BAKE-919449 format. One record per residue (C-alpha): z, y, x; residue number from 1; residue in three letters. Coordinates in pm, whole numbers. Layout:
N
PT, Z, Y, X, NUM, ALA
...
# end
This chain:
174
PT, 988, -415, -616, 1, UNK
PT, 1202, -508, -349, 2, UNK
PT, 1422, -887, -446, 3, UNK
PT, 1678, -726, -201, 4, UNK
PT, 1817, -467, -538, 5, UNK
PT, 1850, -711, -750, 6, UNK
PT, 2162, -830, -517, 7, UNK
PT, 2326, -522, -680, 8, UNK
PT, 2328, -677, -1021, 9, UNK
PT, 2278, -1080, -939, 10, UNK
PT, 2524, -1093, -558, 11, UNK
PT, 2331, -1251, -293, 12, UNK
PT, 2024, -1482, -307, 13, UNK
PT, 2133, -1889, -274, 14, UNK
PT, 1819, -2038, -202, 15, UNK
PT, 1523, -2109, 118, 16, UNK
PT, 1303, -1797, 61, 17, UNK
PT, 1064, -1956, 293, 18, UNK
PT, 727, -1819, -8, 19, UNK
PT, 477, -2055, 163, 20, UNK
PT, 677, -2318, 172, 21, UNK
PT, 782, -2322, -157, 22, UNK
PT, 467, -2195, -317, 23, UNK
PT, 178, -2380, -47, 24, UNK
PT, 77, -2682, -229, 25, UNK
PT, 157, -2581, -608, 26, UNK
PT, -113, -2299, -568, 27, UNK
PT, -292, -2561, -340, 28, UNK
PT, -271, -2791, -668, 29, UNK
PT, -325, -2535, -952, 30, UNK
PT, -597, -2315, -824, 31, UNK
PT, -306, -2017, -920, 32, UNK
PT, -243, -1729, -685, 33, UNK
PT, 75, -1609, -834, 34, UNK
PT, 208, -1249, -757, 35, UNK
PT, 419, -1231, -493, 36, UNK
PT, 689, -1029, -640, 37, UNK
PT, 763, -1316, -853, 38, UNK
PT, 711, -1607, -576, 39, UNK
PT, 966, -1372, -351, 40, UNK
PT, 1193, -1384, -680, 41, UNK
PT, 1226, -1713, -746, 42, UNK
PT, 1202, -1835, -444, 43, UNK
PT, 1493, -1617, -299, 44, UNK
PT, 1673, -1664, -655, 45, UNK
PT, 1549, -2095, -659, 46, UNK
PT, 1593, -2238, -1076, 47, UNK
PT, 1839, -2107, -1267, 48, UNK
PT, 1962, -1960, -1549, 49, UNK
PT, 1998, -1515, -1595, 50, UNK
PT, 2281, -1438, -1852, 51, UNK
PT, 2321, -1747, -1980, 52, UNK
PT, 1968, -1696, -2160, 53, UNK
PT, 1671, -1685, -1956, 54, UNK
PT, 1570, -1995, -1748, 55, UNK
PT, 1380, -1873, -1435, 56, UNK
PT, 1206, -2243, -1263, 57, UNK
PT, 1084, -2334, -963, 58, UNK
PT, 783, -2504, -779, 59, UNK
PT, 989, -2771, -622, 60, UNK
PT, 1305, -2785, -795, 61, UNK
PT, 1360, -3153, -912, 62, UNK
PT, 1237, -3325, -1176, 63, UNK
PT, 1326, -3509, -1456, 64, UNK
PT, 1573, -3325, -1770, 65, UNK
PT, 1772, -3175, -1536, 66, UNK
PT, 1501, -2983, -1370, 67, UNK
PT, 1342, -2665, -1378, 68, UNK
PT, 1027, -2816, -1200, 69, UNK
PT, 782, -2557, -1268, 70, UNK
PT, 490, -2783, -1380, 71, UNK
PT, 665, -2917, -1602, 72, UNK
PT, 738, -2616, -1837, 73, UNK
PT, 371, -2561, -1744, 74, UNK
PT, 318, -2950, -1892, 75, UNK
PT, 534, -2858, -2218, 76, UNK
PT, 353, -2542, -2273, 77, UNK
PT, 17, -2606, -2263, 78, UNK
PT, 80, -2930, -2502, 79, UNK
PT, 304, -2684, -2780, 80, UNK
PT, 31, -2383, -2749, 81, UNK
PT, -210, -2540, -2766, 82, UNK
PT, -101, -2863, -3108, 83, UNK
PT, 2, -2526, -3256, 84, UNK
PT, -288, -2279, -3134, 85, UNK
PT, -493, -2549, -3320, 86, UNK
PT, -275, -2547, -3732, 87, UNK
PT, -250, -2132, -3647, 88, UNK
PT, -458, -1947, -3433, 89, UNK
PT, -413, -1576, -3556, 90, UNK
PT, -44, -1665, -3431, 91, UNK
PT, -147, -1776, -3057, 92, UNK
PT, -488, -1562, -2992, 93, UNK
PT, -360, -1636, -2638, 94, UNK
PT, -452, -1897, -2401, 95, UNK
PT, -180, -2077, -2177, 96, UNK
PT, -245, -2253, -1856, 97, UNK
PT, -507, -2431, -1772, 98, UNK
PT, -743, -2277, -2059, 99, UNK
PT, -937, -2010, -1857, 100, UNK
PT, -781, -1717, -1793, 101, UNK
PT, -484, -1857, -1944, 102, UNK
PT, -130, -1723, -1937, 103, UNK
PT, 117, -1925, -1701, 104, UNK
PT, 470, -1946, -1838, 105, UNK
PT, 724, -1899, -1619, 106, UNK
PT, 1116, -1884, -1866, 107, UNK
PT, 1202, -1998, -2147, 108, UNK
PT, 1491, -1864, -2292, 109, UNK
PT, 1794, -2081, -2413, 110, UNK
PT, 1615, -1993, -2841, 111, UNK
PT, 1236, -2152, -2708, 112, UNK
PT, 1060, -1786, -2612, 113, UNK
PT, 883, -1745, -2308, 114, UNK
PT, 851, -1547, -2046, 115, UNK
PT, 437, -1590, -1934, 116, UNK
PT, 253, -1375, -1607, 117, UNK
PT, -107, -1281, -1783, 118, UNK
PT, -348, -1277, -1486, 119, UNK
PT, -562, -988, -1489, 120, UNK
PT, -861, -949, -1739, 121, UNK
PT, -996, -699, -1942, 122, UNK
PT, -1030, -461, -1717, 123, UNK
PT, -707, -458, -1529, 124, UNK
PT, -587, -532, -1186, 125, UNK
PT, -292, -613, -1212, 126, UNK
PT, -54, -902, -1350, 127, UNK
PT, 109, -906, -1640, 128, UNK
PT, 424, -970, -1853, 129, UNK
PT, 337, -1163, -2162, 130, UNK
PT, 606, -1221, -2375, 131, UNK
PT, 557, -1459, -2695, 132, UNK
PT, 961, -1417, -2939, 133, UNK
PT, 771, -1488, -3243, 134, UNK
PT, 493, -1253, -3248, 135, UNK
PT, 309, -1184, -2848, 136, UNK
PT, 422, -886, -2701, 137, UNK
PT, 242, -739, -2328, 138, UNK
PT, 412, -563, -2114, 139, UNK
PT, 173, -397, -1836, 140, UNK
PT, 443, -481, -1571, 141, UNK
PT, 535, -691, -1237, 142, UNK
PT, 728, -957, -1292, 143, UNK
PT, 1058, -823, -1114, 144, UNK
PT, 1009, -466, -1268, 145, UNK
PT, 1024, -704, -1621, 146, UNK
PT, 1312, -879, -1479, 147, UNK
PT, 1512, -572, -1393, 148, UNK
PT, 1429, -355, -1671, 149, UNK
PT, 1537, -653, -1877, 150, UNK
PT, 1899, -632, -1673, 151, UNK
PT, 1991, -326, -1736, 152, UNK
PT, 1880, -330, -2133, 153, UNK
PT, 1643, -31, -2080, 154, UNK
PT, 1284, -290, -2295, 155, UNK
PT, 1242, -233, -2614, 156, UNK
PT, 1239, -645, -2697, 157, UNK
PT, 1541, -772, -2623, 158, UNK
PT, 1513, -1076, -2379, 159, UNK
PT, 1884, -1041, -2235, 160, UNK
PT, 2163, -962, -2350, 161, UNK
PT, 2519, -878, -2163, 162, UNK
PT, 2563, -839, -1773, 163, UNK
PT, 2319, -943, -1504, 164, UNK
PT, 2441, -1267, -1399, 165, UNK
PT, 2224, -1553, -1212, 166, UNK
PT, 2360, -1940, -1211, 167, UNK
PT, 2138, -2198, -1042, 168, UNK
PT, 2060, -2474, -1203, 169, UNK
PT, 1964, -2807, -1013, 170, UNK
PT, 1836, -2813, -661, 171, UNK
PT, 1530, -2742, -472, 172, UNK
PT, 1392, -3062, -308, 173, UNK
PT, 1362, -3019, 94, 174, UNK
# end
């Protein structure tokens, strides 16, 4: 989906728009090449919150408690899910990055639910969206298709509700 379509719902993007600069270091360090549509959206809109309900993280967001740095989300999710899967493996059937083939956390709701990108595998050549909302749900769609459908209330699972908004949270390091 063209990122420019989001202007209809979220207004003009407000970040640098430099996908290579934003993602090169993170992808080289992690060895993970994330899907282009996801990177383009995050680069255009930056770290922030959709509808005051879903936090999106950025690779160059400020760090610390107030920041939405993507690697911080990865660390939190990796630790949390590894601990939880030890005590209840049936409730956590999918590995989380940095586990091999693990789902990559990209957003977190205000209630603590995660949105992941699931890498291609098991006979698929495309990334998909995986939700942990008390149960795991895989959506065979790109990140931007998922976000568009969520903003329009077209998903069977209410990830976000209300009129579409996007508020920047923190800053992107220069």
